[in-house]
C-alpha positions in Angstrom: 10.1 -1.6 -13.0 11.4 -3.7 -9.7 10.1 -2.1 -6.8 11.6 -2.2 -3.1 10.1 -4.0 -0.2 6.7 -2.9 1.3 6.8 0.7 2.3 8.1 1.0 5.7 10.7 3.8 7.1 14.2 2.7 5.9 17.0 1.8 8.5 19.2 4.6 8.0 22.7 4.1 9.0 24.3 6.5 11.3 24.2 9.5 12.3 20.8 9.6 14.1 19.8 13.0 12.1 19.5 10.8 8.9 17.0 8.6 10.6 15.2 11.6 12.0 14.9 12.7 8.3 13.7 9.5 6.9 11.3 9.1 9.8 9.9 12.5 9.0 9.5 12.0 5.5 8.0 8.6 6.1 5.4 10.2 8.3 4.9 12.8 5.8 4.2 10.4 3.0 1.9 8.3 4.9 0.0 11.1 6.9 -3.1 10.6 4.8 -3.0 6.9 5.4 -2.4 7.1 9.0 -5.2 9.9 9.3 -7.6 7.4 7.5 -6.6 4.7 10.0 -7.1 6.7 12.8 -10.6 7.8 11.7 -11.3 4.4 11.0 -10.6 3.5 14.6 -12.3 6.4 16.0 -15.5 5.2 14.1 -14.9 1.5 15.6 -14.6 2.9 18.9 -17.7 5.2 18.5 -19.6 2.1 17.5 -18.2 0.5 20.6 -19.5 3.3 22.8 -23.0 2.7 21.5 -22.6 -1.0 22.0 -21.3 -0.5 25.7 -24.1 2.2 26.2 -26.7 -0.4 25.5 -25.2 -2.7 27.8 -25.3 -0.2 30.7 -29.3 0.4 29.8 -29.7 -3.6 29.8 -27.7 -3.8 32.8 -29.9 -1.0 34.6 -32.9 -2.4 33.3 -31.8 -6.0 35.1 -30.7 -4.5 38.2 -34.2 -2.7 38.5 -35.9 -6.0 38.0 -33.3 -7.8 40.3 -34.1 -5.1 43.2 -37.8 -5.5 42.5 -37.4 -9.4 42.8 -35.5 -8.8 46.1 -38.4 -6.8 47.5 -40.9 -9.3 46.7 -38.8 -12.1 48.2 -38.0 -10.3 51.3 -41.6 -9.5 51.9 -42.7 -13.0 51.3 -39.8 -14.4 53.3 -41.0 -12.1 56.3 -44.7 -13.2 55.8 -43.4 -16.9 55.7 -41.5 -16.6 58.8 -44.4 -14.8 60.6 -46.7 -17.4 59.7 -44.1 -20.2 61.0 -44.1 -18.0 64.2 -48.2 -18.3 64.2 -48.0 -21.9 63.7 -45.8 -22.4 66.5 -48.0 -20.5 68.7 -51.1 -22.5 67.4 -49.3 -26.0 68.2 -48.4 -24.8 71.4 -51.7 -23.7 72.3 -53.2 -27.1 70.9 -50.9 -29.3 73.1 -51.6 -27.0 76.2 -55.4 -27.7 75.5 -54.5 -31.6 75.0 -52.9 -31.6 78.4 -55.9 -29.7 79.8 -58.2 -32.2 78.4 -56.3 -35.0 79.8 -56.3 -33.9 83.2 -59.7 -32.6 83.2 -62.4 -34.5 85.8 -64.5 -36.2 84.7 -62.4 -37.5 81.5 -63.9 -36.3 78.4 -63.1 -38.9 75.5 -64.7 -36.4 72.9 -62.8 -33.3 74.5 -59.5 -35.3 74.2 -60.1 -36.4 70.7 -61.1 -33.1 69.8 -57.6 -31.7 71.4 -55.6 -34.5 69.7 -57.0 -33.4 66.4 -56.2 -29.8 67.0 -52.3 -30.9 67.6 -52.7 -32.9 64.5 -54.0 -30.2 62.4 -51.4 -27.6 64.0 -48.6 -29.8 63.5 -49.4 -30.2 59.8 -49.8 -26.5 59.4 -46.4 -26.0 61.2 -44.8 -28.4 59.0 -46.5 -26.7 55.8 -45.5 -23.3 57.0 -41.9 -24.4 57.8 -41.5 -25.9 54.2 -42.8 -22.5 53.1 -40.4 -20.6 54.9 -37.6 -22.7 53.5 -38.3 -22.5 50.2 -39.0 -18.4 50.7 -35.8 -18.4 52.4 -34.2 -20.3 49.2 -35.8 -17.5 47.1 -34.6 -14.7 49.0 -30.9 -15.9 49.0 -31.2 -16.2 45.0 -32.8 -12.8 44.8 -30.0 -11.2 46.9 -27.3 -13.1 44.7 -29.1 -11.8 41.7 -29.2 -8.5 42.9 -25.6 -8.4 43.7 -24.6 -9.8 40.2 -27.0 -7.0 38.6 -25.0 -4.6 40.9 -21.6 -5.9 39.7 -22.8 -6.3 35.9 -23.9 -2.6 35.9 -20.7 -1.4 37.4 -18.6 -3.2 35.1 -21.0 -2.1 32.1 -20.7 1.5 33.3 -16.8 1.3 33.7 -16.7 -0.3 30.1 -18.7 2.4 28.5 -16.7 5.2 30.3 -13.4 3.3 29.1 -14.8 3.3 25.6 -15.7 7.0 25.4 -12.4 7.8 27.1 -10.6 5.7 24.2 -12.7 7.9 21.7 -11.3 11.2 23.3 -7.8 10.0 23.2 -8.1 9.2 19.5 -9.9 12.4 18.3 -7.0 14.4 20.2 -4.2 12.2 18.9 -5.9 13.0 15.3 -6.3 16.7 15.9 -2.6 17.0 17.1 -1.3 14.6 14.0 1.1 16.8 12.1 0.4 17.9 8.5 2.2 16.4 5.8 3.6 19.7 4.9 4.8 20.3 8.4 6.6 17.0 8.5 8.4 17.7 5.3 9.4 21.2 6.3 11.0 19.8 9.5 12.8 17.3 7.2 14.0 20.0 5.0 15.3 21.9 8.0 17.5 18.9 8.7 19.0 18.5 5.2 22.3 20.2 5.4 22.9 18.4 8.9 22.1 14.9 7.3 24.6 15.7 4.5 27.3 17.0 6.6 27.2 14.3 9.4 26.6 11.7 7.0 29.5 12.7 4.9 31.8 12.2 7.7 31.3 8.2 8.2 29.6 7.5 4.8 30.2 4.0 3.3 29.0 2.4 0.0 27.3 -0.1 2.0 24.7 2.9 3.1 23.3 2.7 -0.4 20.4 0.7 -1.8 18.8 0.3 -5.1 15.5 1.8 -6.0 14.5 0.9 -9.7 18.1 0.3 -10.7 18.9 3.7 -9.1 21.7 4.0 -6.3 20.6 6.1 -3.4 21.7 6.6 0.3 19.4 4.3 2.2 18.2 7.1 4.2 16.3 8.7 1.5 15.3 5.8 -0.6 11.9 5.5 0.9 11.0 9.0 0.0 12.6 8.7 -3.3 10.7 5.7 -4.3 7.4 7.2 -3.6 8.3 10.2 -5.7 8.9 8.0 -8.6 5.8 5.8 -7.9 3.7 8.9 -7.6 5.1 10.3 -10.7 4.5 7.3 -12.5 0.9 7.1 -11.3 0.4 10.5 -13.0 1.9 9.2 -16.3 5.5 10.5 -15.5 8.2 7.8 -15.8 11.4 9.2 -14.3 14.9 7.5 -14.1 18.3 8.8 -13.8 21.7 8.3 -11.8 22.2 8.8 -8.4 25.3 7.6 -6.1 28.8 7.5 -7.9 32.3 7.3 -6.2 35.0 9.8 -5.6 36.9 8.2 -8.5 34.2 8.6 -10.7 33.4 12.4 -9.5 37.2 12.9 -10.7 36.8 11.5 -14.1 33.7 13.6 -14.8 35.8 16.7 -13.4 38.4 15.6 -16.2 35.8 14.9 -18.8 34.1 17.9 -18.5 37.0 20.4 -18.8 37.5 21.6 -15.2 40.5 23.8 -15.1 41.8 22.0 -11.9 40.3 18.7 -10.5 40.3 19.8 -7.0 40.1 23.7 -6.8 38.2 25.4 -9.9 34.8 26.0 -9.2 31.9 23.8 -10.5 30.7 26.8 -12.7 34.1 26.8 -14.5 33.7 23.4 -16.0 32.2 23.0 -19.4 29.4 20.9 -17.5 28.8 22.1 -14.1 30.5 19.4 -11.8 31.4 19.5 -8.0 34.7 19.3 -6.7 35.4 15.6 -5.6 34.3 15.4 -2.0 31.6 17.8 -2.2 29.2 16.3 -4.5 26.0 14.9 -3.0 26.3 12.2 -5.7 28.9 10.8 -3.7 26.6 10.2 -0.6 23.7 8.9 -2.7 21.6 12.1 -1.9 21.6 13.7 -5.2 20.0 12.3 -8.5 20.1 13.4 -12.3 17.0 12.4 -13.2 15.8 11.7 -16.5 12.7 11.0 -18.2 12.0 8.4 -20.8 16.0 8.2 -21.1 16.6 11.6 -21.8 17.9 14.4 -19.6 15.4 16.7 -18.0 15.0 20.2 -19.2 12.9 22.9 -18.2 10.2 22.0 -20.6 10.1 18.4 -19.8 6.7 17.3 -18.3 8.9 15.5 -15.8 10.6 18.8 -14.6 7.3 20.5 -14.4 6.0 17.5 -12.0 8.9 17.6 -9.9 8.7 21.4 -9.6 5.1 20.9 -8.4 5.6 18.0 -6.3 9.4 17.0 -5.4 9.5 19.2 -2.3 6.9 17.0 -0.7 9.5 14.1 -0.8 12.4 16.1 0.5 13.9 16.8 -2.9 15.2 20.1 -4.3 16.2 21.1 -7.3 19.7 22.8 -8.4 18.3 25.9 -10.3 20.9 25.7 -12.8 20.6 22.1 -13.6 16.8 21.1 -14.2 17.8 17.4 -13.9 19.8 17.8 -10.5 17.7 17.0 -7.7 18.9 16.5 -4.1 17.9 16.8 -0.5 19.4 20.3 -0.3 19.0 21.8 -3.5 22.9 21.8 -3.7 
């Protein structure tokens, strides 16, 4: 078989109700795939939550260490500044003592030398304490920066974790609200008669496409193709005839012995044939389905498969004709 392009919703011609039908059927037929994709997304999102939670734990621990380091740095800096103050006081006292020694009479060289040595020692101690204070001040600045960074990192980690958890909640809710395939197909079926009525008003042959050699309206093409594909996957090979022109419908009315082409009811023909202008074949929304080149009968495996599954693809059987399937059953 020659397939259509990749399975995406067909771009149905106006009216909008035809596109709505098409979209509902597409969502119905891809519902399982959609749910699987959403479940995979949720699994990925949950893994992200685990990662983000781990990041929060790491950031919390880093913050504790940063705060501890800041406390230590603050204490060290305070101690260093106290020592600088003490060294400055000691130097001042040493200088005062040197002044007193220089002024004392009689002059004592030993006392002056001792006082000078004390000043030198105090100066050296002050220089050392100032260097220590500078170092502790730098360390404190670094500790404060690290603490601020840790706080910001933790805030970001918490925000990321909360966002990841919220994403999971949203996805789970969307999955829970995802309509069932049955409900979507049922909605489409409820629109079928409006699709036919509104499509007939502006139908053009350009609104049809080929599905494995069968001409159908583009708004039903995706669902019809999926039906043939899935039947084939079950070992049921289906084909048939879809769209036909009004002129061809007139020919069939004549060849099928209808008493009057334009007014006689379908049932009055040797082979039931709709009045021209009323057939869903003229819109490409009905298909006379065959199996292995033979018209379906009620004993055909293809017919039995369609009875069990066709409604899921938006197709309904005309009870009097086992081979005739359309979106309204008409």
